[in-house]
C-alpha positions as CSV (number, residue, x, y, z in Angstrom):
1,X,120.4,112.8,70.0
2,X,117.7,114.1,67.5
3,X,116.7,110.5,66.8
4,X,116.3,109.8,70.5
5,X,114.1,112.9,70.9
6,X,111.9,111.7,68.0
7,X,111.6,108.2,69.5
8,X,110.6,109.7,72.9
9,X,107.9,111.9,71.3
10,X,106.6,108.8,69.4
11,X,106.4,106.8,72.6
12,X,104.7,109.7,74.4
13,X,102.1,110.0,71.6
14,X,101.4,106.2,71.9
15,X,101.0,106.5,75.7
16,X,98.6,109.5,75.3
17,X,96.5,107.5,72.7
18,X,96.5,104.4,75.0
19,X,95.5,106.5,78.1
20,X,92.8,108.2,76.1
21,X,91.5,104.8,75.0
22,X,91.3,103.6,78.6
23,X,89.4,106.7,79.6
24,X,87.0,106.4,76.7
25,X,86.3,102.7,77.7
26,X,85.6,104.0,81.3
27,X,83.4,106.8,79.9
28,X,81.4,104.4,77.8
29,X,80.8,102.2,80.8
30,X,79.9,105.2,83.0
31,X,77.3,106.5,80.5
32,X,75.7,103.0,80.1
33,X,75.4,102.5,83.9
34,X,74.3,106.1,84.5
35,X,71.3,105.6,82.2
36,X,70.5,102.1,83.5
37,X,70.7,103.2,87.1
38,X,68.7,106.4,86.7
39,X,65.9,104.4,85.0
40,X,66.0,101.6,87.7
41,X,66.1,104.2,90.5
42,X,63.0,105.9,89.1
43,X,61.2,102.6,88.6
44,X,62.1,101.1,92.0
45,X,62.6,104.3,94.1
46,X,65.7,102.7,95.6
47,X,68.1,105.0,97.4
48,X,70.9,102.4,97.0
49,X,70.7,102.5,93.2
50,X,70.4,106.2,93.3
51,X,73.7,106.3,95.2
52,X,75.3,104.2,92.4
53,X,73.8,106.7,89.9
54,X,75.3,109.7,91.7
55,X,78.7,107.9,91.7
56,X,78.4,107.3,88.0
57,X,77.5,110.9,87.3
58,X,80.5,112.2,89.4
59,X,82.8,109.8,87.7
60,X,81.6,110.7,84.2
61,X,82.2,114.4,84.9
62,X,85.8,113.7,86.1
63,X,86.6,111.5,83.1
64,X,85.7,114.5,80.8
65,X,88.2,116.6,82.8
66,X,90.9,113.9,82.7
67,X,90.7,113.7,78.9
68,X,91.9,117.3,78.8
69,X,94.5,116.7,81.5
70,X,96.3,113.7,80.0
71,X,98.1,115.7,77.2
72,X,99.3,118.2,79.7
73,X,101.1,115.6,81.8
74,X,103.4,114.7,78.9
75,X,104.6,118.3,78.3
76,X,108.3,118.8,79.0
77,X,109.8,120.6,82.0
78,X,110.7,124.3,81.5
79,X,112.2,127.0,83.6
80,X,108.7,128.3,84.2
81,X,107.4,124.9,85.1
82,X,110.3,123.0,86.7
83,X,108.1,120.0,87.5
84,X,106.3,120.1,84.1
85,X,102.5,119.7,84.5
86,X,102.7,116.8,86.9
87,X,100.8,118.8,89.5
88,X,97.8,118.9,87.2
89,X,97.3,115.2,87.7
90,X,97.6,115.6,91.5
91,X,95.0,118.4,91.4
92,X,92.6,116.2,89.4
93,X,93.0,113.2,91.7
94,X,92.4,115.3,94.8
95,X,89.3,116.9,93.3
96,X,87.9,113.5,92.2
97,X,88.5,112.0,95.7
98,X,86.9,115.1,97.3
99,X,83.8,114.9,95.0
100,X,83.3,111.2,95.7
101,X,83.7,111.7,99.5
102,X,81.1,114.6,99.4
103,X,78.6,112.5,97.4
104,X,79.0,109.5,99.8
105,X,78.4,111.7,102.9
106,X,75.5,113.5,101.3
107,X,73.8,110.2,100.5
108,X,74.3,109.0,104.1
109,X,72.5,112.0,105.4
110,X,69.7,111.5,102.9
111,X,69.2,107.9,103.9
112,X,69.2,108.7,107.6
113,X,66.4,111.2,106.9
114,X,64.4,108.5,105.0
115,X,64.8,106.1,108.0
116,X,63.5,108.8,110.3
117,X,60.4,109.2,108.1
118,X,59.5,105.5,108.2
119,X,61.7,104.0,105.4
120,X,60.8,103.0,101.9
121,X,59.6,99.6,100.4
122,X,61.3,98.5,97.2
123,X,61.1,95.5,94.8
124,X,63.9,93.5,96.4
125,X,64.1,90.6,93.9
126,X,64.3,93.0,90.8
127,X,67.0,95.1,92.5
128,X,69.0,92.0,93.4
129,X,69.0,90.7,89.8
130,X,69.9,94.1,88.4
131,X,72.8,94.6,90.9
132,X,74.3,91.1,90.4
133,X,74.2,91.5,86.6
134,X,75.8,95.0,87.0
135,X,78.6,93.5,89.0
136,X,79.4,91.0,86.2
137,X,79.6,93.8,83.6
138,X,81.6,96.0,85.9
139,X,84.1,93.1,86.4
140,X,84.6,93.0,82.6
141,X,85.2,96.8,82.5
142,X,87.8,96.5,85.3
143,X,89.6,93.6,83.5
144,X,89.8,95.7,80.3
145,X,91.1,98.8,82.1
146,X,93.7,96.7,84.0
147,X,95.0,95.2,80.8
148,X,95.3,98.6,79.2
149,X,97.0,100.1,82.3
150,X,99.5,97.2,82.6
151,X,102.0,98.9,80.3
152,X,101.0,102.5,81.3
153,X,100.8,102.4,85.1
154,X,98.8,105.6,84.8
155,X,97.6,107.1,88.2
156,X,94.6,108.6,86.3
157,X,93.6,105.2,84.9
158,X,94.3,103.6,88.3
159,X,91.9,106.1,89.9
160,X,89.3,105.0,87.3
161,X,89.9,101.3,88.2
162,X,89.4,102.2,91.9
163,X,86.1,103.9,91.1
164,X,84.9,100.9,89.2
165,X,86.0,98.6,92.1
166,X,83.8,100.8,94.4
167,X,80.9,100.2,92.0
168,X,81.5,96.5,91.9
169,X,81.7,96.2,95.7
170,X,78.5,98.2,95.9
171,X,76.7,96.0,93.4
172,X,77.7,92.7,95.0
173,X,76.7,94.0,98.4
174,X,73.4,95.3,97.2
175,X,72.6,92.1,95.3
176,X,73.4,90.0,98.3
177,X,71.5,92.2,100.8
178,X,68.3,92.4,98.6
179,X,68.2,88.6,98.3
180,X,67.6,88.4,102.0
181,X,63.9,89.4,102.1
182,X,63.2,87.1,99.1
183,X,64.9,84.1,100.8
184,X,63.8,84.8,104.4
185,X,60.0,85.4,104.7
186,X,59.4,86.0,108.4
187,X,57.3,88.5,110.4
188,X,60.5,90.1,111.7
189,X,61.9,90.5,108.2
190,X,58.6,92.0,107.0
191,X,58.6,94.5,109.8
192,X,62.1,95.8,109.0
193,X,61.9,95.5,105.2
194,X,61.1,99.2,104.7
195,X,64.4,100.2,106.2
196,X,66.6,97.6,104.4
197,X,67.3,99.8,101.3
198,X,68.5,102.7,103.4
199,X,70.5,100.6,105.9
200,X,72.3,98.8,103.1
201,X,73.1,102.2,101.4
202,X,74.6,103.5,104.6
203,X,76.7,100.4,105.2
204,X,78.0,100.5,101.7
205,X,78.9,104.1,102.1
206,X,80.9,103.2,105.3
207,X,82.8,100.5,103.3
208,X,83.4,102.7,100.3
209,X,84.3,106.0,102.1
210,X,87.9,105.0,102.9
211,X,88.8,104.7,99.2
212,X,88.1,108.3,98.1
213,X,89.5,109.6,101.4
214,X,92.8,107.8,100.7
215,X,92.7,109.2,97.2
216,X,92.4,112.8,98.7
217,X,95.2,112.2,101.1
218,X,97.5,110.9,98.4
219,X,96.6,113.8,96.1
220,X,97.3,116.3,98.9
221,X,100.7,114.8,99.6
222,X,101.6,115.3,96.0
223,X,100.3,118.8,95.9
224,X,102.3,119.9,98.9
225,X,105.4,118.1,97.6
226,X,105.6,115.8,100.5
227,X,107.4,112.4,100.5
228,X,105.4,109.5,99.1
229,X,104.3,106.5,101.3
230,X,107.0,105.1,103.6
231,X,107.0,101.8,101.7
232,X,107.9,103.7,98.4
233,X,110.7,105.7,100.2
234,X,112.2,102.5,101.7
235,X,112.2,100.8,98.3
236,X,114.1,103.8,96.8
237,X,116.6,103.8,99.6
238,X,117.2,100.0,99.3
239,X,117.8,100.2,95.6
240,X,119.9,103.4,95.8
241,X,122.1,102.1,98.7
242,X,123.0,99.0,96.8
243,X,124.4,101.2,94.0
244,X,126.1,103.8,96.2
245,X,127.8,101.5,98.8
246,X,130.6,100.3,96.4
247,X,131.6,104.0,95.9
248,X,132.0,104.6,99.7
249,X,128.6,106.2,100.4
250,X,127.5,104.5,103.6
251,X,124.7,106.6,105.0
252,X,123.2,108.8,102.3
253,X,120.3,111.2,103.0
254,X,117.4,111.2,100.6
255,X,115.0,113.9,99.7
256,X,112.1,112.2,97.9
257,X,108.9,113.9,96.5
258,X,106.2,112.8,94.2
259,X,104.2,114.9,91.7
260,X,101.5,112.9,90.0
261,X,103.2,109.9,88.3
262,X,106.8,111.3,88.7
263,X,109.1,110.7,91.7
264,X,111.9,113.2,92.3
265,X,115.0,112.0,94.3
C-alpha cells in the first residue's frame, strides 16, 4: 500500500513537471510573438497585427496564472475539499475564455470606429510575409505542445493549443487577405484598400469568437457541476452498461459531473 502511494506521488510529480514544461514552451512562444507583433504593429499601424498582439498578451498573463494552478490540481481530496482542487482548473479556463472573448469584442468595436473615420492604409506585402512566416512558426509550437500533451491529456495544455490554433488561423487568414492588394491592382481595389485591414480583423474576430465562447461555456458547466457534453455521457453509459448487464442491472440511472479534468460518476 505504501509502495503504491509512493509510485502515485512519483507519477504525479512527473506529470506536473511535464505540464510545466508544456506551459513554459507556450510562454516562450507567447513572449516571442508578443514582441514581434508589437514592433510590427507600431511599424505598419496594422489593427489586425495589433489584435494578434492583444491575444498574445492575454495568453501570456493566463500562462503565468496556470503555472501556479497546476500543482493545486494534483492535491488529494480531503473532507474540506471533497473534489480536491479540480474546480481551480475550471475557474482558470472560464476566466481565460472570458478574457479572450472580451478582447475580441473590444477589437471589433475599435475596427468599426476606424472604418467610420476613413480606414487606414498599411504595407500589405510586408504584413503578408510576416503573417505567413508566423503561421509556420506557430504550427511548430502546436506540434510540440500536442506531442507533450499526448500522454497528459491536460485541459490546461489543451486550452493553450486552442489559443495557438486561433493565432495560426488568424495568421493564415491575414497573410492570404493581404496578398490580394499586391496581386490585384485595379482602381476598385485601390479605392477600398484603406478598409481592408479593418475588415479582415473583423472577419477574423467572427471566425475566432466561437472558440473562446465554447471555452467559457465548458468552464461554466464544470463550475456549476453540470453533466459534461452529451457525447461524453453517452460513452460513459455505453461502457458502464456493458459491465453491469451481466449482473442483472438493465436500466441504470447515471449521475455524471465533471470538475476540470476529473469526471465523477
